[in-house]
N, CA and C atoms of all chains as a GROMACS GRO file, in nm:
protein
  618
    1MET      N    1  -2.591   1.923  -0.919
    1MET     CA    2  -2.547   1.800  -0.850
    1MET      C    3  -2.430   1.830  -0.756
    2THR      N    4  -2.444   1.782  -0.635
    2THR     CA    5  -2.342   1.807  -0.533
    2THR      C    6  -2.314   1.679  -0.458
    3LEU      N    7  -2.189   1.656  -0.425
    3LEU     CA    8  -2.154   1.539  -0.343
    3LEU      C    9  -2.170   1.578  -0.196
    4THR      N   10  -2.248   1.500  -0.122
    4THR     CA   11  -2.273   1.528   0.020
    4THR      C   12  -2.243   1.404   0.104
    5LYS      N   13  -2.260   1.418   0.237
    5LYS     CA   14  -2.236   1.305   0.326
    5LYS      C   15  -2.326   1.186   0.292
    6ALA      N   16  -2.449   1.217   0.249
    6ALA     CA   17  -2.544   1.109   0.216
    6ALA      C   18  -2.491   1.023   0.100
    7GLU      N   19  -2.437   1.088  -0.004
    7GLU     CA   20  -2.384   1.013  -0.118
    7GLU      C   21  -2.260   0.934  -0.078
    8LEU      N   22  -2.175   0.994   0.008
    8LEU     CA   23  -2.055   0.923   0.054
    8LEU      C   24  -2.095   0.798   0.133
    9ALA      N   25  -2.199   0.810   0.217
    9ALA     CA   26  -2.246   0.695   0.294
    9ALA      C   27  -2.301   0.588   0.200
   10ASP      N   28  -2.372   0.630   0.095
   10ASP     CA   29  -2.423   0.533  -0.003
   10ASP      C   30  -2.308   0.455  -0.068
   11LEU      N   31  -2.198   0.525  -0.096
   11LEU     CA   32  -2.082   0.460  -0.158
   11LEU      C   33  -2.021   0.356  -0.064
   12LEU      N   34  -2.016   0.390   0.065
   12LEU     CA   35  -1.959   0.294   0.162
   12LEU      C   36  -2.051   0.171   0.174
   13PHE      N   37  -2.180   0.193   0.156
   13PHE     CA   38  -2.277   0.082   0.155
   13PHE      C   39  -2.258  -0.003   0.030
   14ASP      N   40  -2.252   0.063  -0.086
   14ASP     CA   41  -2.242  -0.009  -0.214
   14ASP      C   42  -2.106  -0.074  -0.238
   15LEU      N   43  -1.997  -0.001  -0.209
   15LEU     CA   44  -1.864  -0.047  -0.248
   15LEU      C   45  -1.789  -0.119  -0.137
   16VAL      N   46  -1.814  -0.079  -0.011
   16VAL     CA   47  -1.736  -0.136   0.099
   16VAL      C   48  -1.818  -0.241   0.175
   17GLY      N   49  -1.950  -0.235   0.158
   17GLY     CA   50  -2.035  -0.335   0.222
   17GLY      C   51  -2.069  -0.305   0.367
   18LEU      N   52  -2.049  -0.178   0.411
   18LEU     CA   53  -2.095  -0.142   0.545
   18LEU      C   54  -2.247  -0.135   0.542
   19ASN      N   55  -2.312  -0.159   0.658
   19ASN     CA   56  -2.457  -0.139   0.658
   19ASN      C   57  -2.486   0.011   0.667
   20LYS      N   58  -2.612   0.047   0.648
   20LYS     CA   59  -2.648   0.189   0.635
   20LYS      C   60  -2.602   0.271   0.755
   21ARG      N   61  -2.621   0.215   0.874
   21ARG     CA   62  -2.586   0.286   0.996
   21ARG      C   63  -2.434   0.302   1.010
   22GLU      N   64  -2.362   0.192   0.983
   22GLU     CA   65  -2.216   0.196   0.990
   22GLU      C   66  -2.160   0.297   0.890
   23ALA      N   67  -2.221   0.299   0.771
   23ALA     CA   68  -2.173   0.388   0.665
   23ALA      C   69  -2.192   0.535   0.706
   24LYS      N   70  -2.308   0.564   0.762
   24LYS     CA   71  -2.340   0.702   0.804
   24LYS      C   72  -2.244   0.745   0.917
   25ASP      N   73  -2.222   0.654   1.014
   25ASP     CA   74  -2.131   0.683   1.127
   25ASP      C   75  -1.988   0.703   1.078
   26MET      N   76  -1.946   0.621   0.982
   26MET     CA   77  -1.808   0.627   0.932
   26MET      C   78  -1.782   0.763   0.866
   27VAL      N   79  -1.877   0.807   0.784
   27VAL     CA   80  -1.861   0.935   0.714
   27VAL      C   81  -1.858   1.048   0.817
   28GLU      N   82  -1.948   1.042   0.914
   28GLU     CA   83  -1.954   1.147   1.017
   28GLU      C   84  -1.823   1.150   1.096
   29THR      N   85  -1.772   1.033   1.134
   29THR     CA   86  -1.650   1.026   1.214
   29THR      C   87  -1.528   1.069   1.133
   30PHE      N   88  -1.526   1.036   1.005
   30PHE     CA   89  -1.417   1.078   0.917
   30PHE      C   90  -1.399   1.230   0.924
   31PHE      N   91  -1.507   1.304   0.904
   31PHE     CA   92  -1.496   1.451   0.906
   31PHE      C   93  -1.473   1.504   1.047
   32GLU      N   94  -1.530   1.436   1.147
   32GLU     CA   95  -1.512   1.481   1.285
   32GLU      C   96  -1.366   1.466   1.328
   33GLU      N   97  -1.300   1.358   1.290
   33GLU     CA   98  -1.159   1.341   1.328
   33GLU      C   99  -1.071   1.447   1.262
   34ILE      N  100  -1.105   1.487   1.139
   34ILE     CA  101  -1.028   1.593   1.073
   34ILE      C  102  -1.052   1.726   1.146
   35ARG      N  103  -1.177   1.754   1.180
   35ARG     CA  104  -1.209   1.877   1.255
   35ARG      C  105  -1.135   1.880   1.388
   36THR      N  106  -1.134   1.767   1.458
   36THR     CA  107  -1.069   1.760   1.589
   36THR      C  108  -0.919   1.788   1.578
   37ALA      N  109  -0.854   1.727   1.478
   37ALA     CA  110  -0.710   1.750   1.459
   37ALA      C  111  -0.684   1.898   1.434
   38LEU      N  112  -0.763   1.958   1.347
   38LEU     CA  113  -0.743   2.101   1.315
   38LEU      C  114  -0.772   2.188   1.437
   39GLU      N  115  -0.874   2.151   1.510
   39GLU     CA  116  -0.911   2.226   1.631
   39GLU      C  117  -0.796   2.223   1.731
   40GLU      N  118  -0.723   2.110   1.736
   40GLU     CA  119  -0.610   2.096   1.828
   40GLU      C  120  -0.482   2.159   1.774
   41GLY      N  121  -0.493   2.222   1.656
   41GLY     CA  122  -0.377   2.293   1.602
   41GLY      C  123  -0.288   2.207   1.514
   42ASP      N  124  -0.338   2.087   1.481
   42ASP     CA  125  -0.260   1.992   1.401
   42ASP      C  126  -0.304   2.006   1.254
   43SER      N  127  -0.208   2.011   1.161
   43SER     CA  128  -0.247   2.013   1.020
   43SER      C  129  -0.280   1.870   0.976
   44VAL      N  130  -0.352   1.857   0.865
   44VAL     CA  131  -0.397   1.726   0.820
   44VAL      C  132  -0.349   1.704   0.677
   45LYS      N  133  -0.271   1.596   0.658
   45LYS     CA  134  -0.212   1.569   0.526
   45LYS      C  135  -0.268   1.440   0.470
   46LEU      N  136  -0.349   1.453   0.366
   46LEU     CA  137  -0.411   1.335   0.306
   46LEU      C  138  -0.348   1.314   0.169
   47SER      N  139  -0.250   1.223   0.163
   47SER     CA  140  -0.171   1.208   0.041
   47SER      C  141  -0.262   1.170  -0.076
   48GLY      N  142  -0.236   1.231  -0.190
   48GLY     CA  143  -0.316   1.207  -0.309
   48GLY      C  144  -0.437   1.298  -0.317
   49PHE      N  145  -0.473   1.362  -0.206
   49PHE     CA  146  -0.589   1.452  -0.206
   49PHE      C  147  -0.546   1.596  -0.178
   50GLY      N  148  -0.492   1.619  -0.059
   50GLY     CA  149  -0.445   1.755  -0.029
   50GLY      C  150  -0.419   1.772   0.119
   51ASN      N  151  -0.372   1.891   0.155
   51ASN     CA  152  -0.339   1.922   0.294
   51ASN      C  153  -0.429   2.032   0.348
   52PHE      N  154  -0.473   2.015   0.472
   52PHE     CA  155  -0.544   2.121   0.544
   52PHE      C  156  -0.443   2.182   0.640
   53GLN      N  157  -0.422   2.312   0.629
   53GLN     CA  158  -0.326   2.378   0.716
   53GLN      C  159  -0.392   2.490   0.793
   54LEU      N  160  -0.322   2.536   0.897
   54LEU     CA  161  -0.375   2.644   0.981
   54LEU      C  162  -0.291   2.767   0.960
   55ARG      N  163  -0.357   2.882   0.953
   55ARG     CA  164  -0.284   3.007   0.940
   55ARG      C  165  -0.333   3.104   1.046
   56ASP      N  166  -0.238   3.162   1.119
   56ASP     CA  167  -0.273   3.263   1.219
   56ASP      C  168  -0.264   3.399   1.152
   57LYS      N  169  -0.377   3.469   1.153
   57LYS     CA  170  -0.379   3.600   1.086
   57LYS      C  171  -0.382   3.710   1.192
   58PRO      N  172  -0.296   3.809   1.176
   58PRO     CA  173  -0.293   3.918   1.274
   58PRO      C  174  -0.416   4.009   1.260
   59GLN      N  175  -0.438   4.088   1.362
   59GLN     CA  176  -0.546   4.187   1.355
   59GLN      C  177  -0.517   4.285   1.242
   60ARG      N  178  -0.622   4.328   1.170
   60ARG     CA  179  -0.602   4.429   1.065
   60ARG      C  180  -0.720   4.525   1.066
   61PRO      N  181  -0.698   4.644   1.012
   61PRO     CA  182  -0.808   4.742   1.015
   61PRO      C  183  -0.918   4.702   0.917
   62GLY      N  184  -1.041   4.722   0.959
   62GLY     CA  185  -1.154   4.693   0.872
   62GLY      C  186  -1.255   4.807   0.880
   63ARG      N  187  -1.363   4.791   0.810
   63ARG     CA  188  -1.461   4.898   0.803
   63ARG      C  189  -1.599   4.835   0.792
   64ASN      N  190  -1.695   4.892   0.859
   64ASN     CA  191  -1.834   4.852   0.839
   64ASN      C  192  -1.877   4.911   0.704
   65PRO      N  193  -1.905   4.824   0.604
   65PRO     CA  194  -1.933   4.877   0.471
   65PRO      C  195  -2.059   4.965   0.467
   66LYS      N  196  -2.150   4.943   0.559
   66LYS     CA  197  -2.274   5.021   0.560
   66LYS      C  198  -2.252   5.161   0.617
   67THR      N  199  -2.186   5.166   0.733
   67THR     CA  200  -2.175   5.295   0.802
   67THR      C  201  -2.041   5.365   0.774
   68GLY      N  202  -1.944   5.287   0.722
   68GLY     CA  203  -1.812   5.346   0.698
   68GLY      C  204  -1.730   5.356   0.826
   69GLU      N  205  -1.788   5.310   0.935
   69GLU     CA  206  -1.721   5.315   1.065
   69GLU      C  207  -1.600   5.220   1.066
   70GLU      N  208  -1.489   5.266   1.121
   70GLU     CA  209  -1.372   5.182   1.127
   70GLU      C  210  -1.378   5.087   1.245
   71ILE      N  211  -1.366   4.955   1.216
   71ILE     CA  212  -1.362   4.856   1.324
   71ILE      C  213  -1.253   4.756   1.293
   72PRO      N  214  -1.169   4.723   1.392
   72PRO     CA  215  -1.061   4.628   1.364
   72PRO      C  216  -1.115   4.488   1.339
   73ILE      N  217  -1.056   4.415   1.244
   73ILE     CA  218  -1.083   4.274   1.225
   73ILE      C  219  -0.985   4.202   1.317
   74THR      N  220  -1.039   4.130   1.414
   74THR     CA  221  -0.954   4.072   1.518
   74THR      C  222  -0.862   3.963   1.463
   75ALA      N  223  -0.755   3.937   1.534
   75ALA     CA  224  -0.663   3.828   1.500
   75ALA      C  225  -0.741   3.697   1.502
   76ARG      N  226  -0.712   3.608   1.409
   76ARG     CA  227  -0.784   3.481   1.406
   76ARG      C  228  -0.701   3.370   1.345
   77ARG      N  229  -0.746   3.249   1.370
   77ARG     CA  230  -0.682   3.132   1.308
   77ARG      C  231  -0.779   3.077   1.204
   78VAL      N  232  -0.729   3.054   1.082
   78VAL     CA  233  -0.815   3.003   0.974
   78VAL      C  234  -0.756   2.876   0.913
   79VAL      N  235  -0.845   2.798   0.849
   79VAL     CA  236  -0.804   2.674   0.781
   79VAL      C  237  -0.784   2.702   0.633
   80THR      N  238  -0.673   2.656   0.576
   80THR     CA  239  -0.655   2.665   0.430
   80THR      C  240  -0.636   2.524   0.376
   81PHE      N  241  -0.675   2.506   0.250
   81PHE     CA  242  -0.661   2.376   0.186
   81PHE      C  243  -0.572   2.390   0.064
   82HIS      N  244  -0.475   2.300   0.051
   82HIS     CA  245  -0.388   2.298  -0.066
   82HIS      C  246  -0.406   2.163  -0.134
   83ALA      N  247  -0.463   2.165  -0.254
   83ALA     CA  248  -0.484   2.040  -0.327
   83ALA      C  249  -0.350   1.979  -0.364
   84SER      N  250  -0.344   1.846  -0.364
   84SER     CA  251  -0.220   1.777  -0.402
   84SER      C  252  -0.198   1.791  -0.552
   85GLN      N  253  -0.074   1.766  -0.596
   85GLN     CA  254  -0.045   1.767  -0.739
   85GLN      C  255  -0.135   1.668  -0.812
   86LYS      N  256  -0.161   1.554  -0.747
   86LYS     CA  257  -0.243   1.451  -0.811
   86LYS      C  258  -0.386   1.503  -0.836
   87LEU      N  259  -0.445   1.567  -0.734
   87LEU     CA  260  -0.582   1.619  -0.750
   87LEU      C  261  -0.585   1.732  -0.854
   88LYS      N  262  -0.488   1.822  -0.847
   88LYS     CA  263  -0.481   1.930  -0.947
   88LYS      C  264  -0.472   1.871  -1.088
   89GLY      N  265  -0.387   1.767  -1.100
   89GLY     CA  266  -0.369   1.701  -1.229
   89GLY      C  267  -0.498   1.639  -1.279
   90MET      N  268  -0.574   1.574  -1.189
   90MET     CA  269  -0.702   1.513  -1.228
   90MET      C  270  -0.799   1.617  -1.279
   91VAL      N  271  -0.804   1.732  -1.210
   91VAL     CA  272  -0.897   1.840  -1.248
   91VAL      C  273  -0.858   1.895  -1.385
   92GLU      N  274  -0.728   1.919  -1.404
   92GLU     CA  275  -0.682   1.976  -1.532
   92GLU      C  276  -0.700   1.877  -1.646
   93GLN      N  277  -0.671   1.751  -1.619
   93GLN     CA  278  -0.683   1.647  -1.723
   93GLN      C  279  -0.827   1.634  -1.771
   94HIS      N  280  -0.920   1.635  -1.675
   94HIS     CA  281  -1.061   1.621  -1.712
   94HIS      C  282  -1.106   1.740  -1.797
   95HIS      N  283  -1.059   1.858  -1.759
   95HIS     CA  284  -1.094   1.979  -1.835
   95HIS      C  285  -1.036   1.971  -1.977
   96ALA      N  286  -0.910   1.926  -1.987
   96ALA     CA  287  -0.844   1.914  -2.118
   96ALA      C  288  -0.918   1.812  -2.205
   97ASP      N  289  -0.961   1.700  -2.144
   97ASP     CA  290  -1.033   1.598  -2.220
   97ASP      C  291  -1.166   1.651  -2.274
   98LYS      N  292  -1.229   1.736  -2.195
   98LYS     CA  293  -1.358   1.792  -2.239
   98LYS      C  294  -1.338   1.887  -2.357
   99GLN      N  295  -1.224   1.959  -2.356
   99GLN     CA  296  -1.195   2.054  -2.464
   99GLN      C  297  -1.165   1.981  -2.594
  100ALA      N  298  -1.101   1.864  -2.580
  100ALA     CA  299  -1.052   1.793  -2.700
  100ALA      C  300  -1.168   1.741  -2.788
  101MET      N  301  -0.156   1.540   1.124
  101MET     CA  302  -0.218   1.408   1.112
  101MET      C  303  -0.212   1.362   0.967
  102THR      N  304  -0.161   1.245   0.944
  102THR     CA  305  -0.152   1.190   0.808
  102THR      C  306  -0.270   1.097   0.782
  103LYS      N  307  -0.278   1.049   0.658
  103LYS     CA  308  -0.388   0.959   0.623
  103LYS      C  309  -0.385   0.834   0.710
  104SER      N  310  -0.264   0.779   0.732
  104SER     CA  311  -0.259   0.655   0.812
  104SER      C  312  -0.295   0.681   0.958
  105GLU      N  313  -0.262   0.801   1.009
  105GLU     CA  314  -0.304   0.834   1.146
  105GLU      C  315  -0.455   0.852   1.154
  106LEU      N  316  -0.513   0.910   1.049
  106LEU     CA  317  -0.659   0.925   1.045
  106LEU      C  318  -0.726   0.788   1.047
  107ILE      N  319  -0.673   0.695   0.968
  107ILE     CA  320  -0.728   0.559   0.964
  107ILE      C  321  -0.718   0.494   1.103
  108ALA      N  322  -0.603   0.513   1.168
  108ALA     CA  323  -0.584   0.455   1.302
  108ALA      C  324  -0.684   0.514   1.403
  109ARG      N  325  -0.707   0.645   1.394
  109ARG     CA  326  -0.803   0.707   1.487
  109ARG      C  327  -0.945   0.658   1.462
  110LEU      N  328  -0.981   0.641   1.332
  110LEU     CA  329  -1.114   0.588   1.300
  110LEU      C  330  -1.126   0.445   1.356
  111ALA      N  331  -1.019   0.367   1.343
  111ALA     CA  332  -1.021   0.230   1.396
  111ALA      C  333  -1.039   0.232   1.548
  112ASP      N  334  -0.974   0.327   1.616
  112ASP     CA  335  -0.990   0.341   1.761
  112ASP      C  336  -1.136   0.372   1.797
  113ARG      N  337  -1.198   0.463   1.722
  113ARG     CA  338  -1.339   0.500   1.748
  113ARG      C  339  -1.429   0.378   1.731
  114LEU      N  340  -1.402   0.298   1.624
  114LEU     CA  341  -1.483   0.178   1.599
  114LEU      C  342  -1.472   0.082   1.718
  115ALA      N  343  -1.348   0.065   1.767
  115ALA     CA  344  -1.327  -0.027   1.880
  115ALA      C  345  -1.400   0.023   2.005
  116GLU      N  346  -1.392   0.155   2.030
  116GLU     CA  347  -1.461   0.213   2.147
  116GLU      C  348  -1.612   0.188   2.142
  117ARG      N  349  -1.665   0.186   2.020
  117ARG     CA  350  -1.810   0.170   2.005
  117ARG      C  351  -1.850   0.024   1.989
  118ASP      N  352  -1.756  -0.067   2.013
  118ASP     CA  353  -1.781  -0.210   1.998
  118ASP      C  354  -1.836  -0.245   1.862
  119SER      N  355  -1.785  -0.176   1.759
  119SER     CA  356  -1.829  -0.205   1.623
  119SER      C  357  -1.769  -0.336   1.577
  120GLU      N  358  -1.839  -0.401   1.481
  120GLU     CA  359  -1.782  -0.522   1.422
  120GLU      C  360  -1.675  -0.486   1.320
  121LEU      N  361  -1.670  -0.358   1.284
  121LEU     CA  362  -1.574  -0.314   1.184
  121LEU      C  363  -1.435  -0.302   1.245
  122VAL      N  364  -1.334  -0.326   1.164
  122VAL     CA  365  -1.195  -0.323   1.211
  122VAL      C  366  -1.111  -0.228   1.126
  123TYR      N  367  -0.982  -0.224   1.157
  123TYR     CA  368  -0.887  -0.135   1.089
  123TYR      C  369  -0.901  -0.140   0.937
  124LYS      N  370  -0.906  -0.260   0.880
  124LYS     CA  371  -0.917  -0.278   0.734
  124LYS      C  372  -1.039  -0.205   0.677
  125ASP      N  373  -1.149  -0.208   0.753
  125ASP     CA  374  -1.271  -0.139   0.706
  125ASP      C  375  -1.250   0.012   0.706
  126ALA      N  376  -1.185   0.063   0.811
  126ALA     CA  377  -1.157   0.207   0.819
  126ALA      C  378  -1.066   0.247   0.704
  127GLU      N  379  -0.968   0.163   0.676
  127GLU     CA  380  -0.873   0.191   0.569
  127GLU      C  381  -0.944   0.199   0.433
  128LEU      N  382  -1.030   0.103   0.406
  128LEU     CA  383  -1.103   0.100   0.279
  128LEU      C  384  -1.203   0.215   0.271
  129ALA      N  385  -1.263   0.249   0.384
  129ALA     CA  386  -1.359   0.360   0.388
  129ALA      C  387  -1.290   0.492   0.356
  130VAL      N  388  -1.174   0.516   0.418
  130VAL     CA  389  -1.101   0.641   0.394
  130VAL      C  390  -1.061   0.650   0.247
  131LYS      N  391  -1.012   0.542   0.192
  131LYS     CA  392  -0.972   0.539   0.051
  131LYS      C  393  -1.094   0.568  -0.039
  132THR      N  394  -1.206   0.504  -0.008
  132THR     CA  395  -1.327   0.522  -0.089
  132THR      C  396  -1.378   0.666  -0.081
  133ILE      N  397  -1.379   0.723   0.040
  133ILE     CA  398  -1.427   0.861   0.057
  133ILE      C  399  -1.337   0.958  -0.020
  134LEU      N  400  -1.205   0.944  -0.004
  134LEU     CA  401  -1.114   1.038  -0.071
  134LEU      C  402  -1.117   1.022  -0.223
  135ASP      N  403  -1.127   0.896  -0.271
  135ASP     CA  404  -1.137   0.874  -0.416
  135ASP      C  405  -1.264   0.939  -0.471
  136ALA      N  406  -1.374   0.924  -0.398
  136ALA     CA  407  -1.502   0.980  -0.444
  136ALA      C  408  -1.496   1.132  -0.446
  137MET      N  409  -1.432   1.190  -0.344
  137MET     CA  410  -1.421   1.336  -0.339
  137MET      C  411  -1.334   1.388  -0.453
  138ALA      N  412  -1.222   1.321  -0.477
  138ALA     CA  413  -1.131   1.364  -0.584
  138ALA      C  414  -1.198   1.352  -0.720
  139SER      N  415  -1.264   1.239  -0.747
  139SER     CA  416  -1.321   1.223  -0.882
  139SER      C  417  -1.442   1.313  -0.899
  140SER      N  418  -1.513   1.342  -0.790
  140SER     CA  419  -1.624   1.436  -0.799
  140SER      C  420  -1.574   1.574  -0.842
  141LEU      N  421  -1.469   1.621  -0.776
  141LEU     CA  422  -1.411   1.752  -0.811
  141LEU      C  423  -1.356   1.752  -0.953
  142ALA      N  424  -1.290   1.642  -0.990
  142ALA     CA  425  -1.232   1.632  -1.125
  142ALA      C  426  -1.343   1.645  -1.230
  143ARG      N  427  -1.460   1.590  -1.201
  143ARG     CA  428  -1.572   1.599  -1.295
  143ARG      C  429  -1.639   1.736  -1.291
  144GLY      N  430  -1.594   1.822  -1.201
  144GLY     CA  431  -1.654   1.955  -1.191
  144GLY      C  432  -1.773   1.959  -1.098
  145GLN      N  433  -1.794   1.850  -1.024
  145GLN     CA  434  -1.907   1.844  -0.931
  145GLN      C  435  -1.862   1.892  -0.793
  146ARG      N  436  -1.931   1.988  -0.737
  146ARG     CA  437  -1.888   2.041  -0.608
  146ARG      C  438  -1.918   1.945  -0.494
  147ILE      N  439  -1.851   1.967  -0.380
  147ILE     CA  440  -1.870   1.884  -0.261
  147ILE      C  441  -1.917   1.976  -0.150
  148GLU      N  442  -2.020   1.934  -0.078
  148GLU     CA  443  -2.070   2.018   0.030
  148GLU      C  444  -2.092   1.932   0.154
  149ILE      N  445  -2.010   1.954   0.257
  149ILE     CA  446  -2.020   1.878   0.381
  149ILE      C  447  -2.060   1.975   0.492
  150ARG      N  448  -2.184   1.964   0.536
  150ARG     CA  449  -2.237   2.056   0.638
  150ARG      C  450  -2.150   2.052   0.764
  151GLY      N  451  -2.109   2.170   0.812
  151GLY     CA  452  -2.029   2.177   0.935
  151GLY      C  453  -1.880   2.157   0.912
  152PHE      N  454  -1.845   2.116   0.790
  152PHE     CA  455  -1.703   2.097   0.758
  152PHE      C  456  -1.658   2.200   0.655
  153GLY      N  457  -1.723   2.198   0.539
  153GLY     CA  458  -1.689   2.296   0.437
  153GLY      C  459  -1.729   2.250   0.299
  154SER      N  460  -1.696   2.329   0.199
  154SER     CA  461  -1.730   2.293   0.062
  154SER      C  462  -1.607   2.305  -0.027
  155PHE      N  463  -1.604   2.219  -0.128
  155PHE     CA  464  -1.497   2.218  -0.228
  155PHE      C  465  -1.559   2.255  -0.362
  156ASP      N  466  -1.494   2.346  -0.432
  156ASP     CA  467  -1.541   2.394  -0.561
  156ASP      C  468  -1.423   2.400  -0.655
  157LEU      N  469  -1.450   2.432  -0.781
  157LEU     CA  470  -1.341   2.463  -0.872
  157LEU      C  471  -1.345   2.612  -0.901
  158ASN      N  472  -1.228   2.674  -0.900
  158ASN     CA  473  -1.217   2.815  -0.940
  158ASN      C  474  -1.156   2.823  -1.079
  159TYR      N  475  -1.210   2.912  -1.160
  159TYR     CA  476  -1.162   2.929  -1.297
  159TYR      C  477  -1.041   3.022  -1.300
  160ARG      N  478  -0.938   2.983  -1.374
  160ARG     CA  479  -0.821   3.070  -1.397
  160ARG      C  480  -0.815   3.096  -1.547
  161PRO      N  481  -0.833   3.221  -1.589
  161PRO     CA  482  -0.832   3.252  -1.732
  161PRO      C  483  -0.694   3.230  -1.793
  162PRO      N  484  -0.687   3.213  -1.927
  162PRO     CA  485  -0.556   3.196  -1.991
  162PRO      C  486  -0.473   3.322  -1.972
  163ARG      N  487  -0.342   3.308  -1.964
  163ARG     CA  488  -0.256   3.424  -1.943
  163ARG      C  489  -0.120   3.400  -2.007
  164ILE      N  490  -0.047   3.508  -2.026
  164ILE     CA  491   0.090   3.498  -2.076
  164ILE      C  492   0.181   3.495  -1.955
  165GLY      N  493   0.250   3.384  -1.935
  165GLY     CA  494   0.343   3.373  -1.823
  165GLY      C  495   0.485   3.381  -1.873
  166ARG      N  496   0.575   3.378  -1.779
  166ARG     CA  497   0.717   3.383  -1.816
  166ARG      C  498   0.792   3.267  -1.755
  167ASN      N  499   0.885   3.214  -1.831
  167ASN     CA  500   0.978   3.116  -1.776
  167ASN      C  501   1.080   3.195  -1.693
  168PRO      N  502   1.078   3.177  -1.560
  168PRO     CA  503   1.163   3.261  -1.474
  168PRO      C  504   1.312   3.241  -1.504
  169LYS      N  505   1.350   3.127  -1.558
  169LYS     CA  506   1.492   3.102  -1.586
  169LYS      C  507   1.537   3.174  -1.713
  170SER      N  508   1.463   3.150  -1.823
  170SER     CA  509   1.507   3.204  -1.952
  170SER      C  510   1.446   3.341  -1.980
  171GLY      N  511   1.337   3.375  -1.912
  171GLY     CA  512   1.271   3.502  -1.936
  171GLY      C  513   1.181   3.500  -2.059
  172SER      N  514   1.176   3.386  -2.129
  172SER     CA  515   1.090   3.379  -2.248
  172SER      C  516   0.943   3.368  -2.206
  173SER      N  517   0.853   3.424  -2.287
  173SER     CA  518   0.712   3.418  -2.248
  173SER      C  519   0.649   3.288  -2.300
  174VAL      N  520   0.560   3.238  -2.218
  174VAL     CA  521   0.487   3.116  -2.254
  174VAL      C  522   0.339   3.139  -2.230
  175SER      N  523   0.255   3.087  -2.318
  175SER     CA  524   0.112   3.106  -2.295
  175SER      C  525   0.063   2.995  -2.201
  176VAL      N  526  -0.004   3.036  -2.094
  176VAL     CA  527  -0.058   2.941  -1.997
  176VAL      C  528  -0.208   2.930  -2.026
  177PRO      N  529  -0.255   2.810  -2.062
  177PRO     CA  530  -0.397   2.796  -2.096
  177PRO      C  531  -0.488   2.815  -1.975
  178GLU      N  532  -0.615   2.839  -2.002
  178GLU     CA  533  -0.713   2.850  -1.893
  178GLU      C  534  -0.716   2.718  -1.816
  179LYS      N  535  -0.750   2.725  -1.688
  179LYS     CA  536  -0.763   2.600  -1.613
  179LYS      C  537  -0.854   2.619  -1.494
  180TYR      N  538  -0.886   2.508  -1.432
  180TYR     CA  539  -0.966   2.510  -1.309
  180TYR      C  540  -0.881   2.459  -1.194
  181VAL      N  541  -0.891   2.522  -1.078
  181VAL     CA  542  -0.816   2.476  -0.961
  181VAL      C  543  -0.912   2.452  -0.843
  182PRO      N  544  -0.885   2.347  -0.765
  182PRO     CA  545  -0.971   2.316  -0.651
  182PRO      C  546  -0.965   2.427  -0.545
  183HIS      N  547  -1.078   2.455  -0.483
  183HIS     CA  548  -1.085   2.556  -0.377
  183HIS      C  549  -1.172   2.506  -0.263
  184PHE      N  550  -1.124   2.527  -0.139
  184PHE     CA  551  -1.199   2.485  -0.019
  184PHE      C  552  -1.241   2.605   0.063
  185LYS      N  553  -1.365   2.602   0.108
  185LYS     CA  554  -1.413   2.706   0.200
  185LYS      C  555  -1.462   2.636   0.326
  186ALA      N  556  -1.401   2.671   0.439
  186ALA     CA  557  -1.438   2.606   0.566
  186ALA      C  558  -1.581   2.642   0.604
  187GLY      N  559  -1.653   2.545   0.659
  187GLY     CA  560  -1.789   2.567   0.706
  187GLY      C  561  -1.789   2.633   0.844
  188LYS      N  562  -1.908   2.673   0.887
  188LYS     CA  563  -1.921   2.752   1.010
  188LYS      C  564  -1.864   2.679   1.132
  189GLU      N  565  -1.903   2.552   1.149
  189GLU     CA  566  -1.858   2.480   1.270
  189GLU      C  567  -1.705   2.466   1.271
  190LEU      N  568  -1.647   2.429   1.157
  190LEU     CA  569  -1.502   2.413   1.151
  190LEU      C  570  -1.433   2.546   1.179
  191ARG      N  571  -1.483   2.652   1.116
  191ARG     CA  572  -1.425   2.786   1.135
  191ARG      C  573  -1.425   2.825   1.283
  192GLU      N  574  -1.541   2.804   1.346
  192GLU     CA  575  -1.555   2.847   1.485
  192GLU      C  576  -1.472   2.762   1.580
  193ARG      N  577  -1.466   2.632   1.553
  193ARG     CA  578  -1.389   2.545   1.644
  193ARG      C  579  -1.239   2.573   1.634
  194VAL      N  580  -1.191   2.595   1.511
  194VAL     CA  581  -1.049   2.622   1.491
  194VAL      C  582  -1.009   2.756   1.553
  195ASP      N  583  -1.095   2.854   1.534
  195ASP     CA  584  -1.065   2.987   1.587
  195ASP      C  585  -1.090   2.993   1.738
  196GLY      N  586  -1.190   2.919   1.784
  196GLY     CA  587  -1.230   2.922   1.925
  196GLY      C  588  -1.122   2.875   2.019
  197THR      N  589  -1.053   2.766   1.981
  197THR     CA  590  -0.952   2.712   2.072
  197THR      C  591  -0.837   2.809   2.092
  198VAL      N  592  -0.797   2.880   1.984
  198VAL     CA  593  -0.687   2.975   2.001
  198VAL      C  594  -0.729   3.090   2.089
  199ARG      N  595  -0.854   3.132   2.074
  199ARG     CA  596  -0.902   3.244   2.156
  199ARG      C  597  -0.901   3.206   2.304
  200GLN      N  598  -0.950   3.084   2.332
  200GLN     CA  599  -0.954   3.038   2.471
  200GLN      C  600  -0.813   3.029   2.530
  201ASN      N  601  -0.722   2.976   2.449
  201ASN     CA  602  -0.585   2.958   2.499
  201ASN      C  603  -0.505   3.087   2.499
  202GLY      N  604  -0.563   3.191   2.439
  202GLY     CA  605  -0.494   3.318   2.434
  202GLY      C  606  -0.366   3.312   2.354
  203GLU      N  607  -0.363   3.220   2.254
  203GLU     CA  608  -0.242   3.205   2.173
  203GLU      C  609  -0.223   3.321   2.078
  204LEU      N  610  -0.334   3.388   2.045
  204LEU     CA  611  -0.324   3.500   1.953
  204LEU      C  612  -0.338   3.630   2.030
  205ALA      N  613  -0.252   3.722   2.003
  205ALA     CA  614  -0.266   3.855   2.065
  205ALA      C  615  -0.378   3.927   1.992
  206SER      N  616  -0.480   3.974   2.062
  206SER     CA  617  -0.592   4.038   1.994
  206SER      C  618  -0.603   4.186   2.019
   0.00000   0.00000   0.00000
């Protein structure tokens, strides 16, 4: 079982009362606005959930694992996610409850 | 960008598209989406958003840690921590803009 855009749209239909089309558009736009902010170099802070941050990584030496040939891994910008204390707490609490 | 800025941008998009939905709807939608994502992860159910990324739980085995102040050892129980992996489109868009702008020395 996996949560996907389709299930999120169903929730907006069931809980928020958007129609099917509005719900699908809302979910798509939600993720697109986050992508756009990150693309523009802006970090995204969603309180209670977590932060998406950008990290610039310098070039480093790499290797083609098949041929052993040395090829540099180019400098790049990557997205990292840091879960909020609240989300971490929810995950740990649920695990603890299952153990009990 | 904060949660309230995200809500404001969604409200702007709705207005541009002449939607009947307003700021309040965007606000409730964002809350509903984030609550669903958090409780899904808490239940151990992964999240997969095509073009954006996936959220999973990573297992951390139990270990003996130390209290950095007193130096006494404490047992840290096993736990699960949330983990995000960016999807292809997000990865390429984030990296692409820096390459175009030449912000990174390559």
